[in-house]
C-alpha positions, 0 to 999 in steps of 0.5 A: 037280639036274644039276651041269652045268646048275647050273655053267652059271649060275655066273660066279665060282667063288669061294665068294661067287660060287657062293653069290650065283649059287645064291641068286638062282636059288633066290629066283627059283624057277629052282631050286625048293623041294626040288630036290636039290643036287649033293654038295660034291665032285661040284660042286667037280669040275664047277666045277674048284675045291676042295671047301672053296670049294663047302663055304663057299658051301653053308655061307653059303647054309645060314646064310641058310636057302636050303638045308638038309641032310636026313639021307637026302635030301642037300642041297636048296633051300629056297623063299624063302617059308620063309626067316625075315624079315630085317627091314623093309628089302628088299635085292637078292639080292647086297646081302643076301648081302654083308651076311650073309657071314661075315667070314673067307669074304671073306678069301683064305686059300687063295692066297698073292696079294699084299695090294694095300693094301701095294703102291705107287701105279703112277701115278708109275711109269707116268708115268716109263715113258712117258719111256723112250727109243725108244718106238714104235721097231720094234726090240725091246729085251728089256731096257732099260738103265734097268731093267738098271741098277736090277736089277743091284744087287738081284741075288744074283750077277753074271750073263752076260745079262739079259732080261724077260718078262711076269709070273713065270709067263710068265718061268718058262714061257720058262725051261722052254721054253729048257731042256727039250723035251716028254718030258724029265724035270725034277727038282723040289722036293717039295712045290712050287707047284701053279703050277709043276706046272701048267707041267710038265703043259702042257709035257709034262715028267715030274717027278722029286721031290726031297725038301726041308726048310726049307733047300732040296732035300736033297743025297742026294735030289737025287743020287737024282733026278739018277741018273734023267737029268733035263735040269734042276733047278727049285726056289723060291729063297725064300718057297717055296710051300707051306712058306715055306722058303728056300735057305741058302748052305750048302745051295746049296754042297752042291747045287752039289757034287752037280751038279758030277758032272752038268754037263749039268743046267740049274738053274732058280730061281723067285724068285716073291716077289722083292724083297718077301721078307725072306729073302736070295737065295742063287743057284746062279749064284754057283757055276754061272753057266754053267748057272743061270737065275733068274726073278724076279717083281714082281707081289707087290711092285708089283701084277699090272698091272705084268706084268714079270719079270726073268730073269738067268743063263746067256747061252745060255739067255737067248739061246734065250728071246729067239730064241723071243720074237722069232720070235713078235714078242714083247717086254715093253713098254718102258713097263712096263720103265721103270715097274719101273726107277722102282719099284726106285729111287724112295724112296717106292716103296722105303719102301712095299716095306719096309713090305710086308715088315714087315707080311707078316712080322708077320702070318706070325709072329702066326699061327704063334705063335697056332697054336703056342699051340694045339698045332700045330708050324708053321714060320714060313718066309719066304713068304706061306703056312704049311704045316700037316700034317693027318691028313685033309686033305679033312675039315679043308678041309670042316670049316673051310669050313663056318665060312667059312675056305677054305684051300688043299689041300696034296696039290695040291703033290705030283707023285707018287702019294703026296701028303702031306695038309696045309693051305696057309694064306695069310697075305698078306691077314690083318688087322693085328689080333692078336685076329682072327688068334687067332680064326682060329687057334682056328677052324683048331684046331677044324676040324683037331681033332687037330694032327699034331706031325711037321710038315714037316722 
């Protein structure tokens, strides 16, 4: 069975999307009985997804009797005629799969995306956004006064200037473009978010790794990185992905002392979890305001449809961003800006945000405790994911995927050639059920087999 042909029939690269599409092909006879399927790793590479995702799809299909793995013949399709009867009720392929899908496979444990059930209703916010001044005006307003007034009290430091962008990724992309040129070097914490590493690759910027612990980048590692002449330093301010670390005030001050010897280096701070985080934000803007830029996203707090992030910091960097956007006739919608201002000040929205903080914290604490009870040394952190070092990352991911548990790859969080194996466990979509979370911890313990005790330090 040719991988490229098969991939052409897959619309969604989520595990259930892969399983659904392949089940329909097998049941229709398009993929005939006995046809050999590609290996998990091969098909994952063709689809551009993880081996764990494909392994979970293969596991779901195997549970339904639609594929089988033979000792020397690999994994092959099984004719629908060979599938045991499922009762007297006949279901369409998609319906049948939905009924049989293992419950953990339906929960996103690989990406630290927000739980939409914990986000506020956008209708009142958008209605408020329609009331902002100057709608339809041709003149650009990169940040309306109402949003500036709402944001300022929540910011960790006084800043020289403000602007807005689309989502957090666009905001950080603009910050990087304002600070670097293709071929420049950037000092970046390690491990770090694959999203940030993807932006560096897009901009053709060379990464210089700065080792970190749960208080932020290590001063001695930063000094070593700065000796290699980077143009800027980039780190996540809190809720760090993948470890959940948060920069402390003491560590910020230590880093500021190191940076004092390198006055040309720009400091970029990524606050991707923003106001939904329970950890305080200790920004370098309190120490180095003339060269610090903080990018705060609100997607996890208020939803991905409110595509507005706020950037605050050094005036020269803000001006460079606004010049760049103006040249391309770009501006963040006044309606969205007004909606965000409403959400930051409306009592009901604020209460919803506080509930989200508490629910995320409970889920994080509950899974951390359940893993500790099974012999894992895991730091709770402050974010929407836990970091679990393992001896064999691929084996653990595939083993867990066979149980319907799809976790994120830790090795994708490193810029260098020697990534540390680990698992990223998203806690954001976990059920508010201690028993089910304990069940997940047990599955992880069985999938990993032997916990490593070194942890991330």
